[in-house]
C-alpha positions as CSV (number, residue, x, y, z in Angstrom):
1,M,91.5,107.3,-44.8
2,S,88.1,108.5,-46.0
3,L,85.3,105.9,-46.5
4,I,85.0,104.3,-49.8
5,P,81.6,105.0,-51.4
6,V,79.5,102.0,-52.6
7,T,76.7,101.8,-55.1
8,I,74.5,98.8,-55.4
9,L,73.1,98.1,-58.9
10,T,70.1,96.0,-59.1
11,G,67.4,95.2,-61.6
12,F,65.6,92.3,-63.2
13,L,67.2,90.2,-65.9
14,G,67.6,92.0,-69.2
15,A,66.9,95.4,-67.8
16,G,70.3,96.7,-68.9
17,K,72.5,96.6,-65.8
18,T,75.5,95.4,-67.7
19,T,75.0,98.0,-70.4
20,L,74.9,100.7,-67.7
21,L,77.9,99.3,-66.0
22,K,79.9,99.2,-69.2
23,R,79.1,102.8,-69.8
24,I,80.1,103.8,-66.3
25,L,83.4,101.8,-66.6
26,T,84.4,103.2,-70.0
27,E,83.3,106.8,-69.6
28,A,86.1,109.4,-69.0
29,H,85.1,110.6,-65.5
30,G,88.5,110.2,-64.0
31,Q,87.3,107.8,-61.3
32,K,88.7,104.4,-60.7
33,I,85.9,102.0,-59.9
34,A,86.0,98.5,-58.5
35,V,83.1,96.4,-59.6
36,I,82.0,93.4,-57.6
37,E,79.8,91.1,-59.7
38,N,77.6,88.9,-57.7
39,E,77.8,86.3,-60.4
40,F,79.8,85.8,-63.5
41,G,76.7,84.6,-65.3
42,E,75.4,85.0,-68.8
43,E,75.5,88.7,-68.6
44,N,78.9,89.3,-67.2
45,I,81.0,92.2,-68.3
46,D,82.5,91.3,-71.6
47,N,86.0,90.2,-71.7
48,E,86.8,92.8,-74.4
49,I,86.8,95.5,-71.8
50,L,88.8,93.3,-69.4
51,V,92.6,93.2,-69.8
52,N,92.9,89.5,-69.1
53,D,90.9,86.8,-67.4
54,T,93.3,85.4,-64.8
55,Q,92.7,82.8,-62.1
56,E,92.7,85.6,-59.6
57,N,89.2,86.7,-58.9
58,I,90.2,90.4,-59.2
59,I,90.8,91.5,-62.8
60,Q,92.3,94.9,-63.8
61,M,90.6,96.7,-66.7
62,N,92.4,98.7,-69.3
63,N,91.1,102.0,-67.9
64,G,92.4,101.3,-64.4
65,C,89.1,100.0,-63.1
66,I,89.0,96.6,-61.6
67,C,86.5,93.8,-61.5
68,C,86.0,90.9,-59.2
69,S,83.5,88.1,-58.8
70,I,82.2,87.0,-55.4
71,R,83.7,83.6,-54.8
72,E,83.3,83.8,-51.1
73,D,80.8,86.1,-49.4
74,L,80.5,89.8,-50.0
75,R,82.1,90.6,-46.7
76,E,85.3,88.8,-47.5
77,T,85.4,90.3,-51.0
78,L,85.0,93.8,-49.5
79,Q,87.7,93.1,-46.9
80,L,90.1,91.9,-49.5
81,L,89.6,94.9,-51.7
82,A,90.0,97.4,-48.8
83,A,93.2,95.5,-47.6
84,K,94.7,95.7,-51.1
85,K,93.8,99.4,-51.4
86,R,95.5,100.1,-48.0
87,K,98.7,98.3,-49.1
88,G,98.8,100.2,-52.3
89,L,98.3,97.0,-54.4
90,L,95.0,98.3,-55.9
91,D,93.9,101.8,-56.6
92,F,90.2,102.6,-56.7
93,D,87.9,105.4,-55.6
94,R,84.6,103.6,-55.2
95,V,82.8,100.3,-55.5
96,V,79.8,99.2,-57.6
97,I,78.2,95.9,-56.6
98,E,76.1,94.4,-59.4
99,T,73.6,92.0,-57.9
100,T,72.0,89.1,-59.8
101,G,68.7,89.8,-61.5
102,L,66.9,87.7,-58.8
103,A,68.6,89.2,-55.8
104,D,66.9,91.0,-52.9
105,P,69.3,94.0,-52.3
106,G,68.3,94.0,-48.6
107,P,71.0,91.7,-47.2
108,V,73.6,93.4,-49.4
109,A,72.7,96.8,-48.0
110,Q,72.6,95.4,-44.4
111,T,76.2,94.3,-44.7
112,F,77.2,97.9,-44.5
113,F,75.4,98.5,-41.3
114,M,75.8,95.3,-39.4
115,D,79.4,94.6,-39.9
116,E,81.6,97.1,-38.0
117,E,84.8,96.4,-40.0
118,I,82.9,97.1,-43.2
119,A,81.2,100.1,-41.8
120,E,84.6,101.5,-40.8
121,Q,85.9,101.3,-44.4
122,Y,82.9,101.8,-46.6
123,L,79.9,104.1,-47.0
124,L,76.8,102.8,-48.7
125,D,75.8,105.6,-51.1
126,S,72.7,104.3,-52.8
127,I,70.7,101.5,-54.4
128,L,70.0,101.9,-58.1
129,T,67.3,99.8,-59.7
130,L,67.0,99.3,-63.5
131,V,63.5,98.6,-64.9
132,D,62.8,97.3,-68.4
133,A,59.8,99.3,-69.7
134,K,58.8,96.5,-72.1
135,H,58.6,93.6,-69.6
136,A,58.3,95.4,-66.3
137,Q,54.5,95.1,-65.8
138,T,54.6,91.4,-66.2
139,Q,57.8,91.0,-64.1
140,L,56.2,93.1,-61.3
141,D,53.0,91.1,-61.5
142,D,54.8,87.7,-61.4
143,R,57.9,88.1,-59.3
144,Q,58.2,89.4,-55.8
145,E,62.0,89.9,-56.3
146,A,61.2,92.5,-58.9
147,R,58.8,94.3,-56.6
148,R,61.3,94.2,-53.7
149,Q,64.0,95.8,-55.9
150,I,61.6,98.7,-56.6
151,G,60.9,99.0,-52.8
152,F,64.7,99.3,-52.1
153,A,65.6,101.8,-54.8
154,D,67.0,105.3,-54.2
155,Q,66.9,105.9,-57.9
156,I,65.0,104.1,-60.6
157,F,66.2,104.0,-64.2
158,I,63.7,102.9,-66.8
159,S,65.2,101.3,-70.0
160,K,63.7,100.4,-73.3
161,T,61.1,103.2,-73.2
162,D,61.5,103.5,-76.9
163,L,59.9,100.1,-77.4
164,V,56.6,100.9,-75.7
165,A,53.9,103.5,-76.1
166,E,54.1,106.7,-74.1
167,G,50.9,105.8,-72.2
168,E,52.4,102.5,-71.1
169,V,55.5,104.3,-69.8
170,Q,53.3,106.7,-67.8
171,A,51.3,103.8,-66.3
172,L,54.5,102.1,-65.3
173,M,55.9,105.2,-63.7
174,H,52.6,105.7,-61.8
175,R,52.8,102.2,-60.5
176,L,56.4,102.5,-59.5
177,T,55.6,105.8,-57.6
178,H,53.0,104.0,-55.5
179,M,55.4,101.3,-54.7
180,N,58.2,103.7,-53.9
181,P,57.5,107.4,-53.7
182,R,61.1,108.2,-52.5
183,A,62.9,107.2,-55.6
184,P,63.2,109.6,-58.5
185,Q,62.6,107.9,-61.9
186,K,64.5,108.6,-65.1
187,A,64.1,107.1,-68.6
188,V,67.5,106.0,-69.9
189,H,68.6,104.9,-73.4
190,F,71.3,102.3,-74.0
191,G,72.8,102.9,-70.5
192,E,73.3,106.6,-71.3
193,V,73.2,108.0,-67.8
194,A,75.0,111.0,-66.5
195,I,77.5,110.0,-63.8
196,A,75.9,112.6,-61.5
197,D,72.7,110.5,-61.6
198,V,74.6,107.4,-60.5
199,F,77.2,108.4,-57.9
200,D,77.1,110.4,-54.7
201,L,73.3,110.3,-54.4
202,R,73.5,109.9,-50.7
203,G,70.4,107.8,-50.5
204,F,71.5,106.4,-47.2
205,N,72.5,109.7,-45.7
206,L,70.5,110.6,-42.7
207,N,69.7,114.0,-44.0
208,A,66.7,116.2,-43.3
209,K,65.6,116.2,-46.9
210,L,62.9,113.6,-47.1
211,D,62.2,113.2,-50.8
212,I,58.6,112.1,-51.4
213,D,56.8,112.8,-54.6
214,P,54.5,115.8,-53.6
215,D,51.7,114.3,-55.7
216,F,51.9,111.1,-53.8
217,L,51.4,113.0,-50.5
218,K,48.4,114.8,-51.9
219,A,46.9,111.6,-53.1
220,D,47.5,110.0,-49.8
221,E,45.8,112.9,-48.0
222,S,42.5,113.1,-49.7
223,H,40.1,110.4,-50.7
224,D,38.5,112.5,-53.4
225,H,41.0,111.5,-56.0
226,D,40.2,113.0,-59.4
227,H,43.1,111.3,-61.2
228,D,42.7,108.0,-62.8
229,H,43.4,105.1,-60.5
230,V,45.9,103.2,-62.4
231,H,46.7,101.4,-59.1
232,G,44.0,100.9,-56.6
233,E,46.1,100.1,-53.6
234,Q,46.2,103.7,-52.2
235,C,42.4,103.9,-52.3
236,D,40.1,102.3,-49.8
237,H,36.8,102.9,-51.4
238,P,34.7,99.7,-51.5
239,S,33.4,100.8,-54.9
240,H,36.9,100.6,-56.3
241,A,37.5,97.2,-54.8
242,A,34.4,95.9,-56.5
243,E,35.4,97.4,-59.9
244,S,37.0,94.9,-62.1
245,G,38.5,97.3,-64.6
246,H,41.8,96.7,-66.4
247,H,43.3,99.4,-64.1
248,H,42.9,97.5,-60.9
249,H,44.8,94.3,-61.4
250,H,48.1,95.6,-60.0
251,D,47.4,95.3,-56.3
252,D,51.1,95.1,-55.6
253,D,52.3,93.6,-52.3
254,V,55.1,96.2,-52.2
255,K,53.4,99.4,-51.2
256,S,54.2,102.6,-49.4
257,F,52.3,104.9,-47.0
258,V,53.1,108.1,-45.2
259,F,52.4,109.1,-41.7
260,R,52.3,112.8,-40.8
261,S,51.5,114.8,-37.7
262,D,52.1,118.3,-36.3
263,K,52.2,117.0,-32.7
264,P,55.5,116.0,-31.2
265,F,56.4,112.3,-30.6
266,S,57.2,111.0,-27.2
267,P,60.7,109.5,-27.7
268,A,60.2,106.6,-25.3
269,K,56.8,105.6,-26.8
270,L,58.1,105.9,-30.3
271,E,61.1,103.8,-29.6
272,D,59.0,101.1,-28.0
273,F,56.5,101.0,-30.9
274,L,59.2,101.0,-33.7
275,G,61.1,98.3,-31.8
276,A,57.9,96.2,-31.7
277,V,56.9,96.6,-35.3
278,V,60.5,96.0,-36.5
279,N,60.6,92.8,-34.5
280,I,57.4,91.5,-36.0
281,Y,57.4,93.0,-39.6
282,G,61.2,93.7,-40.1
283,P,61.7,91.2,-42.9
284,R,58.8,92.8,-44.8
285,M,59.9,96.4,-44.1
286,L,62.1,97.2,-47.1
287,R,63.0,100.9,-46.5
288,Y,61.6,103.4,-44.1
289,K,62.7,106.9,-43.4
290,G,61.4,110.0,-41.5
291,V,62.0,113.5,-40.3
292,L,60.6,113.7,-36.8
293,N,59.5,116.4,-34.4
294,M,60.5,114.9,-31.0
295,D,59.4,116.2,-27.6
296,G,62.4,117.6,-25.7
297,T,64.6,118.7,-28.6
298,D,64.4,121.8,-30.9
299,R,66.2,119.8,-33.6
300,K,64.8,117.6,-36.3
301,V,65.4,113.9,-35.7
302,I,66.2,112.0,-38.8
303,F,65.7,108.2,-38.9
304,Q,65.8,105.4,-41.4
305,G,65.9,101.7,-41.7
306,V,66.3,98.6,-43.9
307,H,64.6,95.5,-42.7
308,Q,65.3,95.0,-39.0
309,L,68.0,97.6,-38.8
310,M,67.2,101.2,-38.0
311,G,69.1,104.2,-36.9
312,S,68.5,107.9,-36.0
313,D,70.4,111.1,-35.8
314,L,69.9,114.7,-34.7
315,G,69.4,116.9,-37.8
316,P,69.4,120.7,-38.0
317,A,67.2,122.9,-35.8
318,W,63.7,123.6,-37.0
319,A,63.9,127.0,-38.7
320,E,62.2,130.1,-37.3
321,G,58.5,129.9,-38.2
322,E,58.9,126.4,-39.8
323,K,56.0,124.1,-39.1
324,K,57.2,121.2,-37.0
325,T,55.6,118.4,-38.9
326,S,56.8,114.8,-38.6
327,K,56.8,112.9,-41.8
328,M,57.6,109.2,-42.2
329,V,57.4,107.0,-45.2
330,F,57.3,103.2,-45.0
331,I,57.9,100.9,-48.0
332,G,57.2,97.2,-47.5
333,I,55.5,94.0,-48.4
334,D,51.9,93.8,-47.2
335,L,52.5,96.0,-44.2
336,P,49.4,96.5,-42.1
337,K,49.0,100.3,-42.7
338,D,46.3,100.7,-40.1
339,I,48.3,99.1,-37.3
340,F,51.3,101.4,-38.2
341,L,49.3,104.6,-38.4
342,Q,47.3,104.0,-35.3
343,G,50.4,102.9,-33.4
344,L,52.3,106.0,-34.4
345,E,49.3,108.2,-33.5
346,Q,49.5,106.7,-30.0
347,C,53.2,107.7,-29.7
348,L,52.4,111.4,-29.9
349,V,52.6,113.5,-26.8
């Protein structure tokens, strides 16, 4: 039996998760979707699209989709769904997990790596984060949960852009890029999202395509930025630290940085170093990913991690004439960039 793909849907309260979910469930895409709601709270899927609300915590919908709330823990709910699918009692093609507005998606994502039984039945496809353009800046300033959700995202959807000025949307997107350069951003209206932007994104695939916004890489390389510093965290000039302009109050604790080198890594040194930093900073390391040039192999080594869990895989061979550059991106909460960059430098051959 092939693995059941899973999408985690996260986002702060009022960002439009339920609107998006309803659209996914009612659209004619021919897929049967099981939705796991982390809470049947204020914003649960309206009963009008549910066939009937029974005592059972799994509810069939009129289009063949199913919905269940987590009464036990996520693991048990996933086991129950997989068992019912195997026995032919439930028919579904994929699972969407809607987390509460205040949830850290990390532990949910880790379930798919740590638990062998779950890993044998399910494949984590991606984490989608919804951001409300009208309230996002305040939520990101005030709530670490909102910043963490950005750090974990494989894809960011920005809702309510019609309610704010274009300049505000641009400033928000710029801020989000600095927090998480891996995740593409799309403005969405009323949950109108193409299914291709939601499913089969393979955000957790260990593939050799390391998506980092090219402008972010350029900004990280040079300190002669000529663009406006909407967010000062990437820039280490003391003059900027001293400025007290409106632009500099978002010194977010969720930040990203990139390491690059054309020299190969020593596998043993790198393993020791990554093991040590994950041990110390793991809870603050949200997502990290890299395509590495390793001494002793002519193939790319792809690695990624969530919190304390990391894995690596041999990718394709370096192409003829391709520059063997290692690239790693780290997204985390107040990670000591200098320690990471110096440590990685010392792992090179």
